[in-house]
C-alpha positions in Angstrom: 16.1 1.3 -26.6 16.0 -2.3 -27.9 19.2 -3.8 -29.3 19.7 -3.9 -33.0 19.1 -7.7 -32.9 15.7 -7.2 -31.1 14.7 -4.3 -33.4 15.1 -6.5 -36.5 13.2 -9.4 -34.9 10.3 -7.0 -33.9 9.7 -6.4 -37.7 9.1 -10.1 -38.4 6.8 -11.0 -35.5 3.6 -12.9 -36.6 0.1 -12.0 -35.7 -0.7 -15.5 -34.5 -1.1 -16.8 -30.9 2.0 -18.2 -29.2 4.7 -17.9 -26.6 7.6 -15.4 -26.5 10.9 -15.6 -24.6 13.2 -12.8 -23.6 17.0 -13.4 -23.1 19.6 -11.3 -21.4 23.1 -10.6 -22.7 24.3 -14.0 -21.3 21.7 -15.9 -23.3 19.7 -16.7 -20.2 15.9 -16.7 -20.4 14.6 -13.9 -18.1 10.9 -13.9 -19.1 8.3 -16.1 -20.8 4.9 -14.8 -21.8 1.9 -15.9 -23.9 0.0 -13.8 -26.4 -3.2 -14.0 -28.5 -1.3 -11.8 -31.0 2.5 -12.1 -30.8 3.2 -9.0 -32.8 1.0 -6.7 -30.7 1.9 -8.1 -27.4 5.7 -8.2 -27.8 5.9 -4.8 -29.4 4.0 -3.3 -26.6 6.9 -3.8 -24.2 9.1 -1.4 -26.3 6.6 1.4 -26.7 7.6 4.5 -24.8 4.8 4.6 -22.3 4.3 5.6 -18.7 1.9 2.6 -18.3 4.7 0.1 -17.7 5.3 -1.0 -14.1 8.8 -0.5 -12.6 9.3 -4.3 -12.9 8.5 -4.2 -16.7 10.8 -1.2 -17.1 13.6 -3.2 -15.5 12.8 -6.2 -17.7 13.0 -4.2 -20.9 16.4 -2.8 -20.0 17.8 -6.3 -19.7 16.3 -7.8 -23.0 19.2 -8.6 -25.4 17.3 -11.0 -27.6 13.9 -12.6 -28.1 12.4 -15.8 -29.6 8.9 -16.9 -30.1 6.9 -20.1 -30.8 3.7 -20.0 -32.7 0.8 -22.2 -31.4 -2.5 -23.1 -33.0 -4.6 -21.9 -30.0 -4.5 -19.7 -27.0 -4.8 -22.8 -24.8 -1.7 -24.3 -26.3 0.1 -21.1 -25.6 -1.0 -21.2 -22.0 0.3 -24.8 -21.5 3.6 -24.1 -23.3 4.1 -20.9 -21.2 3.5 -22.9 -18.0 6.0 -25.6 -19.0 8.7 -23.2 -20.0 8.3 -21.2 -16.7 8.6 -24.5 -14.7 11.7 -25.6 -16.7 13.6 -22.3 -16.8 12.3 -20.4 -13.7 12.8 -17.0 -15.4 13.6 -14.2 -12.9 10.9 -11.8 -14.0 8.1 -14.4 -14.1 5.7 -15.2 -11.3 6.7 -18.7 -10.2 6.3 -21.3 -7.4 9.2 -20.7 -5.0 10.3 -24.2 -4.2 12.6 -26.0 -6.7 11.6 -29.4 -5.4 8.5 -31.2 -6.6 5.8 -31.6 -4.0 4.8 -35.1 -2.9 1.8 -37.0 -4.1 0.2 -40.2 -2.7 0.2 -42.7 -5.5 -2.0 -45.9 -5.6 -0.9 -48.2 -8.3 -4.4 -49.1 -9.4 -3.2 -50.4 -12.8 -1.6 -53.4 -11.1 -3.5 -56.5 -9.8 -2.5 -55.8 -6.2 -1.9 -52.1 -5.9 0.7 -50.7 -3.6 0.6 -47.2 -2.0 3.6 -45.0 -2.5 4.7 -41.4 -2.1 6.1 -39.9 -5.3 7.3 -36.5 -6.6 5.9 -36.7 -10.1 2.6 -37.8 -11.7 2.8 -40.1 -14.7 0.1 -41.1 -17.2 0.4 -44.8 -16.0 -3.2 -45.6 -14.9 -2.4 -45.1 -11.2 -4.5 -42.9 -8.9 -2.8 -39.8 -7.6 -3.7 -37.5 -4.7 -2.0 -34.2 -4.1 0.2 -32.2 -4.4 0.9 -31.7 -0.7 3.3 -29.2 0.7 4.1 -31.1 3.9 5.9 -34.4 3.2 6.0 -35.2 6.9 2.2 -34.9 7.2 1.8 -37.2 4.2 3.9 -39.9 5.7 2.1 -39.5 9.1 -1.3 -39.7 7.4 -0.4 -42.8 5.5 1.0 -44.4 8.6 -2.5 -44.0 10.2 -4.4 -45.0 7.2 -2.4 -48.2 6.7 -3.7 -49.4 10.1 -7.2 -48.9 8.8 -6.7 -50.0 5.2 -3.8 -52.5 5.3 -1.9 -52.5 2.0 1.2 -54.1 0.4 4.6 -52.5 0.5 6.8 -55.5 -0.6 7.9 -56.5 -4.1 6.6 -60.1 -3.8 4.9 -61.7 -6.8 1.4 -62.3 -5.3 0.2 -65.8 -6.1 -1.7 -66.5 -2.8 0.4 -69.6 -2.3 3.3 -68.4 -0.3 4.1 -70.6 2.7 4.0 -67.7 5.2 3.4 -64.0 5.4 5.8 -61.3 6.5 5.9 -59.5 9.8 3.5 -56.8 8.5 0.6 -59.3 8.5 1.3 -60.2 12.1 1.1 -56.6 13.2 -2.0 -56.0 11.0 -0.4 -53.6 8.5 -1.0 -55.9 5.6 -3.9 -58.3 4.9 -1.5 -60.9 3.3 -2.9 -61.6 -0.2 0.5 -63.4 -0.7 -0.8 -66.4 1.4 -4.4 -66.1 0.2 -5.7 -64.5 3.5 -7.7 -62.2 1.2 -8.6 -62.6 -2.4 -7.6 -60.1 -5.1 -11.1 -58.7 -5.2 -11.1 -58.2 -1.4 -7.7 -56.6 -1.4 -8.7 -54.2 -4.2 -12.0 -53.4 -2.3 -9.8 -52.3 0.7 -7.7 -50.1 -1.5 -10.9 -48.7 -3.2 -12.2 -47.6 0.3 -8.8 -45.9 0.9 -9.2 -44.0 -2.4 -12.7 -43.0 -1.4 -11.5 -41.7 1.9 -8.7 -39.7 0.3 -11.3 -38.2 -2.1 -13.3 -36.9 0.9 -16.1 -39.6 0.8 -15.6 -40.3 4.5 -19.4 -40.8 5.2 -19.8 -43.7 2.9 -16.6 -45.3 4.2 -17.8 -45.0 7.8 -21.1 -46.6 6.8 -19.3 -49.4 5.2 -17.2 -50.1 8.2 -20.2 -50.0 10.5 -21.9 -52.5 8.3 -18.9 -54.8 8.3 -18.6 -54.6 12.1 -22.3 -55.5 12.5 -22.1 -58.4 10.1 -19.1 -59.8 11.9 -20.8 -59.5 15.3 -24.0 -61.2 14.1 -21.9 -64.0 12.7 -20.2 -64.3 16.1 -16.9 -63.4 14.6 -16.0 -61.4 17.6 -12.3 -61.0 17.0 -13.1 -59.7 13.5 -15.7 -57.4 14.9 -13.3 -56.0 17.4 -10.7 -55.4 14.7 -13.2 -53.5 12.5 -14.3 -51.6 15.6 -10.8 -50.4 16.2 -10.4 -49.4 12.6 -13.7 -47.5 12.8 -12.6 -45.7 15.9 -9.3 -44.6 14.2 -11.3 -43.5 11.1 -13.7 -41.4 13.2 -10.7 -39.8 14.9 -9.4 -38.6 11.5 -12.9 -37.5 10.3 -13.4 -35.4 13.5 -10.6 -33.1 12.2 -12.5 -32.5 9.0 -14.7 -29.5 9.4 -18.1 -29.2 7.7 -17.8 -26.0 5.7 -20.9 -26.2 3.4 -24.3 -27.8 3.5 -24.3 -28.4 -0.3 -21.8 -31.2 -0.1 -20.0 -29.9 -3.2 -16.3 -30.3 -4.2 -14.5 -27.0 -4.4 -11.1 -25.4 -3.8 -11.0 -22.0 -2.1 -8.0 -19.8 -2.9 -6.7 -16.8 -1.0 -3.5 -14.8 -1.1 -1.3 -12.8 1.3 1.5 -10.6 -0.2 4.6 -8.9 1.2 7.0 -7.2 -1.2 8.0 -9.8 -3.8 6.6 -12.8 -2.0 3.1 -14.1 -2.0 1.6 -17.0 0.0 -1.4 -18.8 -1.6 -3.6 -20.7 0.8 -5.7 -23.5 -0.8 -8.7 -25.0 1.2 -9.6 -28.4 -0.2 -13.3 -28.9 0.3 -14.7 -32.3 -0.6 -18.4 -33.1 -0.3 -18.8 -30.0 1.9 -16.0 -30.9 4.3 -12.6 -29.3 4.7 -10.3 -32.3 4.2 -7.0 -30.4 4.0 -5.3 -27.1 3.4 -2.1 -26.5 1.6 0.0 -23.3 1.1 2.3 -22.4 -1.8 4.7 -19.6 -2.0 5.2 -17.5 -5.2 8.2 -15.4 -6.2 8.4 -12.6 -8.7 5.1 -11.0 -7.7 6.4 -7.5 -7.0 4.6 -4.8 -9.0 2.1 -7.4 -10.3 -1.6 -6.9 -10.1 -3.3 -9.3 -7.7 -5.6 -10.7 -10.5 -2.5 -11.5 -12.6 -0.9 -13.3 -9.6 -4.1 -15.4 -9.2 -4.2 -16.2 -12.9 -0.5 -17.4 -12.9 -1.0 -19.5 -9.8 -4.1 -21.2 -11.3 -2.2 -22.3 -14.3 0.9 -23.6 -12.4 -1.0 -25.2 -9.6 -3.6 -27.1 -11.6 -1.1 -28.2 -14.2 0.4 -30.3 -11.4 -2.8 -31.1 -9.3 -4.1 -34.6 -9.3 -7.7 -33.5 -9.1 -9.6 -30.4 -10.3 -12.9 -29.8 -8.6 -16.0 -28.5 -10.4 -15.7 -25.1 -8.6 -12.7 -22.9 -7.8 -13.4 -20.0 -5.4 -11.1 -17.0 -6.0 -10.4 -13.9 -3.9 -10.5 -11.5 -6.9 -11.8 -11.3 -10.5 -9.3 -12.0 -13.2 -9.3 -10.5 -16.7 -12.1 -11.8 -18.9 -9.7 -13.0 -21.6 -7.7 -14.9 -18.9 -10.9 -16.4 -17.6 -11.8 -17.9 -21.0 -8.3 -19.5 -21.5 -8.0 -20.8 -17.9 -11.5 -22.3 -17.9 -10.7 -24.1 -21.1 -7.5 -25.4 -19.5 -9.3 -26.5 -16.3 -12.1 -28.2 -18.4 -9.4 -30.1 -20.3 -7.8 -31.2 -17.0 -11.1 -32.2 -15.4 -13.0 -33.5 -18.4 -16.1 -31.3 -17.5 -16.8 -27.7 -17.0 -15.1 -25.9 -14.1 -16.6 -22.7 -12.6 -14.4 -19.8 -11.4 -16.4 -18.1 -8.6 -15.6 -14.8 -6.9 -18.1 -14.4 -4.0 -18.9 -11.0 -2.5 -21.0 -12.2 0.4 -22.4 -15.4 2.0 -20.6 -18.6 3.1 -18.2 -18.7 0.2 -17.0 -15.2 0.9 -16.5 -16.2 4.6 -14.4 -19.1 3.4 -12.2 -16.7 1.3 -11.8 -14.5 4.4 -10.8 -17.5 6.5 -8.3 -18.7 3.9 -6.9 -15.1 3.6 -6.4 -15.0 7.4 -4.5 -18.3 7.2 -2.4 -17.1 4.3 -1.4 -13.9 6.2 -0.4 -15.9 9.3 1.5 -18.5 7.2 3.4 -15.9 5.2 4.3 -14.0 8.5 5.6 -17.2 10.0 7.6 -18.1 6.9 9.2 -14.7 6.6 10.3 -14.9 10.2 11.8 -18.3 9.6 13.5 -17.0 6.4 15.0 -14.0 8.3 16.3 -16.3 11.1 17.8 -18.7 8.6 19.3 -15.9 6.6 20.9 -14.5 9.8 22.3 -17.9 10.8 23.6 -18.5 7.3 25.3 -15.1 7.2 26.9 -15.7 10.6 28.1 -19.1 9.5 29.7 -17.8 6.4 31.4 -15.0 8.3 32.8 -17.4 10.9 34.0 -19.8 8.2 35.6 -17.0 6.2 37.3 -15.6 9.4 38.4 -19.1 10.5 40.2 -20.1 7.3 41.3 -16.6 6.3 39.1 -15.8 3.3 39.0 -12.2 2.1 35.3 -12.3 1.4 32.3 -14.4 2.4 32.1 -17.6 0.3 28.8 -17.1 -1.4 29.1 -20.2 -3.5 30.6 -23.3 -1.8 31.3 -26.5 -3.8 32.2 -29.8 -2.1 33.4 -33.0 -3.7 33.2 -36.6 -2.3 34.0 -40.0 -3.8 31.9 -43.2 -3.2 32.8 -46.7 -4.4 32.8 -50.3 -3.4 36.3 -51.7 -3.4 37.1 -49.5 -6.3 34.1 -50.5 -8.4 31.2 -48.3 -9.6 33.1 -45.2 -8.5 31.1 -42.0 -8.4 32.1 -38.4 -7.4 29.5 -36.0 -6.1 29.5 -32.2 -6.4 27.1 -30.4 -4.1 26.6 -26.6 -4.1 25.6 -24.2 -1.3 24.7 -20.7 -2.2 24.6 -18.2 0.7 24.7 -21.1 3.1 21.6 -22.8 1.5 21.8 -26.0 -0.7 21.2 -25.3 -4.4 20.2 -28.8 -5.5 19.6 -27.8 -9.1 23.4 -27.3 -9.3 24.3 -30.7 -7.8 26.2 -32.9 -10.3 27.6 -36.4 -10.2 30.6 -37.8 -12.1 30.8 -41.5 -13.1 34.6 -42.1 -12.8 35.8 -43.4 -16.1 39.6 -43.4 -16.1 40.5 -44.9 -12.7 41.0 -48.6 -12.1 40.6 -50.0 -8.6 40.1 -48.2 -5.2 42.0 -45.0 -5.9 40.2 -42.0 -4.3 43.0 -39.6 -5.1 42.9 -40.2 -8.9 39.1 -40.3 -8.8 39.1 -36.9 -7.2 41.6 -35.7 -9.8 39.3 -36.8 -12.6 36.2 -35.3 -11.1 37.8 -31.9 -10.4 39.5 -31.8 -13.8 36.2 -32.5 -15.6 34.4 -29.9 -13.5 36.8 -27.0 -14.2 37.2 -27.9 -17.8 33.5 -27.5 -18.1 33.9 -24.1 -16.6 36.2 -23.1 -19.5 33.8 -24.7 -22.0 31.0 -22.6 -20.6 33.1 -19.5 -20.5 34.2 -20.0 -24.1 30.7 -20.6 -25.3 29.5 -17.4 -23.6 32.0 -15.4 -25.6 30.5 -16.6 -29.0 27.1 -16.3 -30.6 24.8 -19.3 -30.8 25.4 -19.3 -34.6 29.1 -19.7 -34.1 28.7 -22.5 -31.5 25.8 -24.6 -32.7 24.6 -27.3 -30.3 26.8 -26.1 -27.4 25.0 -26.3 -24.1 26.1 -24.1 -21.2 25.6 -25.9 -17.9 24.8 -23.3 -15.2 26.4 -25.4 -12.5 29.7 -25.2 -14.2 29.6 -21.7 -15.6 30.8 -19.9 -12.5 33.7 -20.6 -10.2 33.2 -21.4 -6.5 34.2 -18.9 -3.8 35.3 -21.9 -1.8 36.2 -25.5 -2.9 36.0 -28.2 -0.2 37.3 -31.7 -0.9 36.4 -34.4 1.5 39.7 -35.6 3.0 42.9 -34.5 4.5 46.3 -33.4 3.1 46.3 -36.0 0.4 43.0 -35.0 -1.2 43.9 -31.3 -0.8 47.2 -31.8 -2.5 45.4 -33.5 -5.4 43.0 -30.5 -5.7 45.8 -28.0 -5.7 47.6 -29.9 -8.5 44.4 -29.8 -10.6 43.9 -26.1 -10.0 47.5 -25.3 -10.9 47.3 -27.4 -14.0 44.3 -25.4 -15.1 45.8 -22.1 -13.9 43.0 -21.6 -11.4 45.1 -21.8 -8.2 44.8 -18.5 -6.4 41.5 -17.8 -8.1 39.6 -20.6 -6.4 40.2 -20.9 -2.6 40.4 -24.5 -1.6 40.6 -26.6 1.6 40.4 -30.2 2.7 38.1 -31.5 5.4 39.2 -34.6 7.4 36.4 -36.6 9.0 38.1 -37.6 12.2 38.5 -34.4 14.1 36.8 -32.1 11.6 40.2 -30.7 10.7 40.5 -28.2 7.9 43.7 -28.3 5.8 44.7 -25.2 3.8 47.4 -24.8 1.1 50.9 -23.9 2.3 49.9 -24.4 5.9 51.7 -27.2 7.8 49.1 -27.6 10.5 45.3 -28.0 10.4 42.7 -25.6 11.6 40.0 -26.5 14.1 36.9 -24.3 14.1 35.2 -23.8 17.5 33.1 -26.8 18.3 29.9 -24.7 18.7 30.4 -22.3 15.9 27.9 -21.8 13.0 30.9 -21.9 10.7 31.7 -25.5 11.7 28.1 -26.6 11.5 27.9 -25.2 7.9 31.1 -27.1 6.9 29.7 -30.3 8.4 26.4 -29.8 6.6 28.1 -29.3 3.3 30.4 -32.3 3.8 27.5 -34.6 4.9 25.4 -33.5 2.0 28.3 -34.3 -0.4 28.6 -37.7 1.2 24.9 -38.4 1.1 24.7 -37.4 -2.6 27.7 -39.5 -3.5 26.3 -42.6 -1.7 22.9 -42.1 -3.4 24.5 -41.8 -6.9 26.7 -44.8 -6.1 23.8 -47.0 -5.1 21.8 -46.0 -8.2 24.8 -47.1 -10.3 25.3 -50.3 -8.4 21.6 -51.1 -8.6 22.1 -51.9 -12.3 24.5 -54.7 -11.4 23.2 -58.2 -10.7 22.3 -59.5 -7.2 25.4 -61.7 -6.9 27.7 -58.9 -8.0 26.2 -56.5 -5.6 26.7 -58.8 -2.6 30.2 -59.9 -3.8 31.3 -56.3 -3.9 30.7 -55.9 -0.2 33.9 -56.4 1.9 33.6 -59.6 3.9 30.9 -61.2 1.8 32.1 -64.1 -0.3 30.2 -66.9 -2.1 29.5 -68.8 1.1 28.1 -65.9 3.0 26.2 -64.6 0.0 24.5 -68.0 -0.3 23.7 -68.1 3.4 22.3 -64.6 3.4 20.1 -65.2 0.3 18.8 -68.5 1.8 18.0 -66.9 5.1 16.3 -63.7 3.8 15.0 -65.0 0.6 16.1 -62.1 -1.7 18.3 -59.1 -2.0 15.4 -56.9 -0.9 15.0 -59.1 2.2 18.7 -58.5 3.1 18.3 -54.8 2.4 15.3 -54.6 4.7 17.0 -56.4 7.6 18.4 -54.6 10.6 22.1 -54.9 11.7 21.0 -57.2 14.6 19.0 -59.4 12.2 22.0 -59.6 9.8 24.4 -60.4 12.7 22.1 -63.1 13.9 22.7 -65.1 10.7 25.2 -67.9 11.4 28.7 -67.0 10.0 28.0 -63.3 9.7 30.1 -61.2 12.2 28.7 -58.0 13.5 31.3 -55.8 11.7 30.3 -57.5 8.4 26.6 -57.0 9.2 27.3 -53.2 9.7 29.2 -53.1 6.4 26.3 -54.9 4.6 23.8 -52.4 6.0 26.0 -49.4 5.0 26.5 -50.7 1.5 22.9 -51.9 0.7 21.1 -49.2 2.8 
């Protein structure tokens, strides 16, 4: 039976299109859906019917409240639903498994001299984007190869064509040096345009262009230039050889196939451009248990193409989807592409063979992934058990929080909080604290401030959860602070542990929150009321877990500190580094030309500068990265 609050709201539902959200008793969104008619769709959940799937029946029992948003069209409802699912990741929705954003290749076409970058988010900034890709390592490897064929800029120089000399990348043929006028702006952009064409699958026309340039250079007796183009052409052909011809029609199409196992589904996407298979990506979906395959396909289409940099004119599907969904999704794809997109479900012929091939790949990929997940889960459980046994916990520490402090001689201090759940990093729960009340290099007081703020936020969240939204307007519950850790780790020895204990006692949490300190030198673990430290076995999974947690806290603290320090001027950034005064700062800037030049230099290059000892060079590298 619906709650009284839900029953009253069911009476006021409009008959317009829109999006509805279901909340559990804690006020957390557990499902987001769209509807052509909100009244009919939402009420259907609460009808006593045997047609509901077990998953829907479980959902209904958890609904404590509902809200809705009216939209003008079904397409607006589809887009809003997709955005809300990505933002809140409701438990009962079908959703992409990974929290992280997938990488894209970005070519800054809106600038006079475009650079090529890898980014995690597309912006409406005039740049050209390619992706998303699921394998970041493969993206970097591909760009490394393509840069030798299509040299491009990576520096932050202002390109005037009048610089006295080029950088090292020009000498090793990874940049064609527009900075010294070795190529004109038009020539540089032509190179990047060929790179774009290649990424778009237009490899034949790029090969023809390179063959023409090689012939022209040879006829003009520019043999060194001809040899360089020949080497680029050879590397290009090597890449093209891996692209299989899949269709004689030379069309652009994406081919989708799905493998499922319990609540997980693996979607394989074949990217076919001009009849050639230029790449294949896989994506894992959660929340697919008890869902029809056509509904899983429909949800994936919306979430994937909302993030895709390119929508082809044809998308080949493994199954039919509902007619009403087809109409909305084709509208959505047309809006993204700018022209009509066809959803094709082949039953025979070459397209059906492609779906079968993609399905076989999806099955193999999901099998391999689940084997990896099972192995990782076993290792994580073993590590948690060894850690719990080693430090005397009564239960496995499902949620571990670790704190670290980063500063430069007491300035720009930042504390990091990283969270591991069941031995796996939960980056969505990571938090940073800009230290506000501590003057100078005082890590103990900085840790006190960070821990105090963290646990006070727990009480804030706990208090808010006990009151209705109307009684606490504007109060926002942060999920990372709303639960207590099963183990709190502070980076440091007895001193830092003592500070953490004081904070927990002041807030009456000592005894509720197990706490320990981890010293870097010998990986010693210090516990309350224990005079000697604990050393976990050197090869134990428990020790490896503690090290990973501590290293992640250190990395996150350093990253946050660098981001904060980046807002400070160049001189201040250098002056903050121990061992770098005005004289060395001036010498370094004169030698390397800029802060970016100093940052890019190796320790050996820094130590080679007159007046810069090696220990100072190491410190500079650590501080500037």
